[in-house]
PAPAKOL-605701 format. One record per residue (C-alpha): residue in one letter; y, z negated, x negated. Coordinates in steps of 0.2 Angstrom, whole numbers, padded with zeros to 4 digits, always signed. Layout:
AYZX ...
This chain:
X-0725-0379+0376 X-0737-0367+0367 X-0755-0374+0365 X-0765-0387+0374 X-0761-0403+0365 X-0756-0413+0380 X-0773-0409+0388 X-0783-0412+0372 X-0776-0428+0366 X-0764-0436+0377 X-0765-0432+0396 X-0755-0448+0399 X-0740-0441+0391 X-0738-0428+0405 X-0727-0440+0414 X-0713-0439+0401 X-0706-0453+0390 X-0696-0469+0393 X-0684-0480+0383 X-0686-0499+0382 X-0673-0509+0375 X-0680-0519+0360 X-0674-0537+0358 X-0675-0540+0340 X-0664-0554+0331 X-0654-0548+0316 X-0641-0561+0312 X-0635-0553+0296 X-0631-0537+0304 X-0626-0542+0323 X-0608-0538+0319 X-0612-0520+0316 X-0621-0517+0333 X-0616-0503+0344 X-0604-0509+0358 X-0618-0504+0370 X-0629-0518+0364 X-0615-0530+0361 X-0609-0528+0379 X-0625-0534+0386 X-0629-0553+0388 X-0647-0551+0382 X-0653-0551+0364 X-0655-0532+0363 X-0651-0525+0346 X-0655-0513+0331 X-0670-0504+0325 X-0668-0509+0307 X-0685-0510+0298 X-0677-0514+0281 X-0662-0524+0287 X-0649-0515+0277 X-0637-0514+0292 X-0642-0496+0297 X-0653-0491+0311 X-0668-0481+0307 X-0676-0466+0316 X-0696-0466+0318 X-0703-0451+0326 X-0721-0448+0330 X-0733-0433+0327 X-0748-0440+0337 X-0758-0424+0334 X-0755-0423+0315 X-0770-0421+0303 X-0772-0435+0291 X-0783-0429+0276 X-0795-0418+0285 X-0796-0429+0301 X-0789-0418+0315 X-0777-0427+0328 X-0777-0443+0319 X-0759-0444+0320 X-0744-0450+0309 X-0727-0457+0310 X-0712-0452+0300 X-0698-0465+0297 X-0681-0460+0291 X-0671-0474+0285 X-0652-0474+0290 X-0638-0475+0278 X-0619-0473+0277 X-0622-0454+0276 X-0634-0455+0290 X-0653-0451+0289 X-0660-0439+0276 X-0678-0431+0276 X-0679-0435+0257 X-0678-0453+0262 X-0693-0455+0273 X-0710-0464+0274 X-0725-0457+0282 X-0738-0469+0290 X-0754-0467+0297 X-0771-0476+0298 X-0776-0470+0281 X-0760-0477+0273 X-0763-0491+0260 X-0760-0508+0267 X-0762-0502+0286 X-0778-0509+0293 X-0791-0497+0301 X-0797-0480+0296 X-0793-0465+0305 X-0805-0456+0317 X-0802-0438+0324 X-0792-0439+0340 X-0785-0456+0337 X-0767-0450+0341 X-0759-0464+0331 X-0740-0464+0337 X-0744-0460+0355 X-0732-0474+0359 X-0721-0485+0349 X-0710-0500+0353 X-0699-0509+0341 X-0694-0528+0340 X-0694-0542+0328 X-0712-0549+0331 X-0713-0562+0317 X-0694-0567+0319 X-0690-0565+0301 X-0675-0553+0304 X-0683-0537+0300 X-0688-0525+0315 X-0706-0522+0316 X-0715-0508+0325 X-0730-0508+0338 X-0740-0492+0337 X-0753-0487+0350 X-0768-0476+0345 X-0776-0468+0361 X-0791-0458+0358 X-0797-0450+0374 X-0815-0448+0368 X-0819-0465+0361 X-0814-0481+0371 X-0815-0492+0357 X-0802-0481+0347 X-0788-0487+0359 X-0778-0501+0351 X-0761-0507+0345 X-0756-0508+0326 X-0741-0519+0321 X-0732-0512+0307 X-0721-0525+0298 X-0704-0523+0292 X-0697-0529+0276 X-0685-0526+0262 X-0693-0509+0258 X-0695-0505+0276 X-0712-0503+0286 X-0727-0504+0275 X-0740-0517+0280 X-0749-0514+0296 X-0761-0526+0305 X-0770-0524+0322 X-0763-0533+0337 X-0776-0547+0341 X-0779-0549+0359 X-0784-0567+0363 X-0799-0568+0373 X-0798-0574+0391 X-0808-0589+0397 X-0802-0589+0415 X-0813-0574+0421 X-0831-0569+0419 X-0835-0558+0403 X-0838-0543+0413 X-0820-0543+0419 X-0811-0547+0403 X-0801-0532+0397 X-0791-0528+0381 X-0775-0521+0378 X-0776-0503+0374 X-0758-0499+0372 X-0756-0482+0381 X-0739-0489+0386 X-0728-0502+0376 X-0712-0511+0379 X-0703-0524+0369 X-0691-0538+0376 X-0687-0556+0376 X-0695-0560+0393 X-0693-0579+0392 X-0676-0580+0383 X-0683-0590+0368 X-0675-0578+0355 X-0693-0572+0350 X-0698-0554+0355 X-0712-0551+0366 X-0724-0536+0368 X-0729-0528+0385 X-0745-0517+0384 X-0756-0509+0396 X-0774-0514+0397 X-0790-0504+0398 X-0792-0510+0417 X-0775-0504+0421 X-0766-0521+0420 X-0751-0526+0410 X-0753-0539+0396 X-0738-0548+0390 X-0740-0555+0372 X-0727-0568+0368 X-0719-0570+0351 X-0718-0575+0337 X-0733-0566+0330 X-0739-0571+0313 X-0743-0556+0301 X-0761-0559+0306 X-0756-0551+0323 X-0761-0565+0335 X-0747-0569+0348 X-0741-0586+0352 X-0748-0584+0370 X-0754-0570+0382 X-0750-0568+0400 X-0758-0555+0412 X-0746-0549+0425 X-0752-0555+0442 X-0749-0542+0456 X-0758-0529+0466 X-0753-0512+0458 X-0760-0496+0453 X-0762-0490+0435 X-0746-0492+0426 X-0739-0475+0419 X-0723-0482+0410 X-0716-0498+0404 X-0697-0501+0403 X-0688-0517+0397 X-0670-0523+0397 X-0659-0536+0404 X-0655-0530+0422 X-0649-0547+0429 X-0637-0553+0415 X-0646-0569+0412 X-0650-0566+0394 X-0668-0564+0398 X-0676-0546+0398 X-0684-0540+0413 X-0699-0526+0415 X-0700-0511+0425 X-0717-0503+0427 X-0720-0486+0435 X-0737-0482+0443 X-0747-0469+0449 X-0765-0467+0457 X-0773-0451+0452 X-0760-0438+0458 X-0751-0449+0469 X-0735-0458+0464 X-0734-0477+0468 X-0719-0488+0469 X-0711-0494+0453 X-0711-0513+0451 X-0697-0524+0445 X-0703-0540+0436 X-0689-0553+0433 X-0688-0562+0416 X-0687-0581+0416 X-0690-0597+0406 X-0709-0594+0408 X-0708-0575+0406 X-0712-0562+0419 X-0717-0575+0432 X-0718-0572+0451 X-0721-0557+0462 X-0713-0541+0458 X-0700-0531+0468 X-0703-0513+0474 X-0692-0499+0467 X-0693-0480+0469 X-0708-0471+0461 X-0703-0464+0444 X-0710-0456+0429 X-0698-0462+0415 X-0684-0474+0412 X-0671-0483+0401 X-0659-0497+0402 X-0641-0497+0397 X-0624-0504+0403 X-0617-0488+0409 X-0602-0495+0418 X-0598-0509+0407 X-0600-0524+0419 X-0612-0533+0407 X-0628-0529+0418 X-0640-0518+0411 X-0642-0502+0423 X-0659-0494+0425 X-0660-0476+0424 X-0676-0467+0430 X-0683-0450+0433 X-0688-0452+0451 X-0703-0442+0459 X-0695-0436+0476 X-0711-0427+0481 X-0722-0442+0478 X-0735-0432+0468 X-0736-0433+0449 X-0744-0417+0447 X-0729-0408+0453 X-0719-0415+0438 X-0722-0401+0426 X-0714-0389+0439 X-0700-0400+0445 X-0682-0397+0442 X-0680-0416+0439 X-0670-0429+0448 X-0662-0445+0439 X-0657-0460+0448 X-0646-0474+0442 X-0650-0491+0449 X-0635-0503+0444 X-0639-0520+0438 X-0633-0536+0446 X-0638-0555+0446 X-0652-0550+0458 X-0658-0535+0448 X-0657-0516+0450 X-0655-0507+0466 X-0641-0513+0477 X-0630-0499+0471 X-0636-0483+0465 X-0632-0465+0460 X-0643-0449+0460 X-0640-0436+0447 X-0647-0418+0446 X-0641-0403+0436 X-0632-0397+0452 X-0622-0413+0452 X-0603-0411+0450 X-0598-0410+0431 X-0615-0406+0426 X-0615-0389+0416 X-0627-0375+0422 X-0640-0376+0437 X-0657-0383+0439 X-0672-0372+0439 X-0690-0374+0442 X-0699-0382+0428 X-0683-0389+0419 X-0690-0407+0419 X-0673-0415+0419 X-0675-0433+0413 X-0692-0430+0405 X-0686-0443+0392 X-0671-0455+0394 X-0661-0465+0381 X-0645-0475+0382 X-0632-0480+0368 X-0614-0479+0365 X-0611-0462+0356 X-0592-0463+0356 X-0589-0482+0353 X-0579-0485+0369 X-0590-0500+0375 X-0600-0491+0388 X-0617-0484+0386 X-0619-0465+0387 X-0635-0457+0394 X-0646-0444+0385 X-0659-0434+0397 X-0671-0422+0390 X-0675-0406+0399 X-0689-0399+0388 X-0695-0386+0401 X-0677-0377+0402 X-0678-0359+0399 X-0673-0355+0380 X-0683-0369+0372 X-0677-0384+0381 X-0661-0395+0381 X-0653-0412+0381 X-0639-0417+0393 X-0627-0431+0387 X-0617-0441+0401 X-0603-0451+0396 X-0603-0469+0402 X-0588-0477+0410 X-0581-0489+0423 X-0588-0478+0436 X-0604-0475+0428 X-0611-0459+0420 X-0600-0443+0421 X-0594-0428+0411 X-0610-0422+0405 X-0612-0410+0390 X-0627-0398+0387 X-0635-0396+0369 X-0648-0384+0364 X-0654-0376+0348 X-0643-0362+0352 X-0627-0373+0353 X-0614-0370+0339 X-0619-0380+0324 X-0636-0386+0329 X-0648-0380+0316 X-0663-0369+0320 X-0666-0355+0333 X-0672-0358+0351 X-0688-0350+0358 X-0697-0354+0374 X-0710-0367+0372 X-0701-0377+0359 X-0699-0391+0371 X-0683-0397+0363 X-0678-0414+0372 X-0696-0419+0374 X-0691-0436+0366 X-0673-0442+0364 X-0666-0458+0356 X-0649-0465+0353 X-0647-0476+0337 X-0633-0479+0326 X-0641-0472+0310 X-0625-0472+0299 X-0618-0488+0304 X-0601-0482+0311 X-0603-0491+0328 X-0607-0475+0337 X-0625-0470+0341 X-0632-0454+0335 X-0644-0443+0345 X-0662-0440+0339 X-0671-0425+0348 X-0689-0421+0346 X-0696-0403+0349 X-0715-0405+0348 X-0718-0386+0352 X-0708-0379+0338 X-0715-0366+0327 X-0709-0367+0309 X-0712-0358+0292 X-0720-0371+0282 X-0718-0363+0264 X-0711-0346+0258 X-0723-0332+0259 X-0737-0342+0269 X-0731-0337+0287 X-0727-0346+0302 X-0735-0363+0305 X-0738-0365+0324 X-0733-0380+0334 X-0728-0390+0320 X-0715-0399+0330 X-0698-0404+0323 X-0684-0417+0325 X-0665-0415+0326 X-0651-0429+0323 X-0634-0425+0330 X-0620-0438+0325 X-0610-0448+0337 X-0591-0448+0335 X-0575-0455+0343 X-0575-0438+0353 X-0593-0440+0358 X-0608-0431+0352 X-0605-0418+0339 X-0615-0405+0330 X-0605-0408+0314 X-0617-0414+0301 X-0631-0411+0312 X-0648-0409+0303 X-0666-0405+0308 X-0683-0407+0299 X-0700-0401+0302 X-0716-0408+0294 X-0715-0397+0279 X-0697-0404+0275 X-0705-0422+0275 X-0721-0416+0266 X-0732-0420+0280 X-0746-0410+0289 X-0740-0396+0299 X-0749-0384+0310 X-0752-0393+0327 X-0744-0409+0322 X-0732-0409+0337 X-0719-0419+0327 X-0706-0426+0340 X-0718-0430+0354 X-0711-0448+0354 X-0698-0458+0345 X-0697-0477+0342 X-0690-0486+0358 
């Protein structure tokens, strides 16, 4: 990527992205869920902020300018419809939006992370959004954007209940550098996991009234280093979501941890898994257990990830959780087009969803460092797990735009059914994209951009694909890095 955005506002993003499976309850639209979600025994469902039966696409520009405030950050929400998403049908939200609490400060990076779920149990999906200012500790917090018939509009701060069981100097608050949503206790109410300023994981149990105070708060008990990613989903098939946390201490990768959900939530001691940078959960083999997919760190050092080819490992779910049966994928695996090269960063971001409507989750893996501006590999799910990968770039036939080194196409990926046809569509972010903002003005540098490629019975297709940059949605452009993150 051209520029120094990651080192300026968000060094924590260098480990890549993750996808957690939200657990919203939308009784009026459950019949239209993609078959991936329907095949899982958990309550994982749609990201539908206005409850119209179509999933929505929320993509972050954490370095975007708000007014004259640099790197305050904003989120673009494109609402789904039978015709798919349309940049003309969007909403831009930031900390200076009316009805959103707080005022923006330079470097807030609103949208650093997002996680979707129905926090107030009203049937509309809501969005938790983190702000992570590297220069001001008190500007690291979580905002809850509330869904409604008109989509996301109202925003209130997450209230972190004070702890009385520890001395005041040991009390720490949720800073939300990493977020994940799941129903960890199986009560049908979504819960939010968020990192804290002392490097712990806080779990805020729903429901949340719109004042932002959770029903209860639990701090995960365990000896572990700074969490670098949170991934939620039902890996044991018991109808309760589990949590996987990845960890690192300075440049050294630490084992990932599997926290099993239960009637009391994420109780008990965690189980160790491979060290990893990113992850997602989806039922790739159709056995009704969520499978954990992670970009593992073979070297054991996180500072080598930028130069890494990338290795993705599938840990198939079971009643005991992930890991008894595994499979490793690289760009040199049989059936994967092309070959791996230094710096490709295969698996930088991961997403699971049923693209072709066959009942198996498919797997999207971003390769933002691949020569030519980045790429996305889509693996088809099936009884034997992922297979039959296809490579998509900006140079692929039918994909809008032109590829340039540094675009970082594939830095964020999502799979959501945006047109309600029962097949997930691929959202792709390229935060390093340069674009011409207005005729005669010249090139706007590192605006970022996002793409949507539709799903079909034959798999992912470029027919009807669209792309948009900040100018297309009337948002701030130069240096915004739109596409750095998408709603998980």
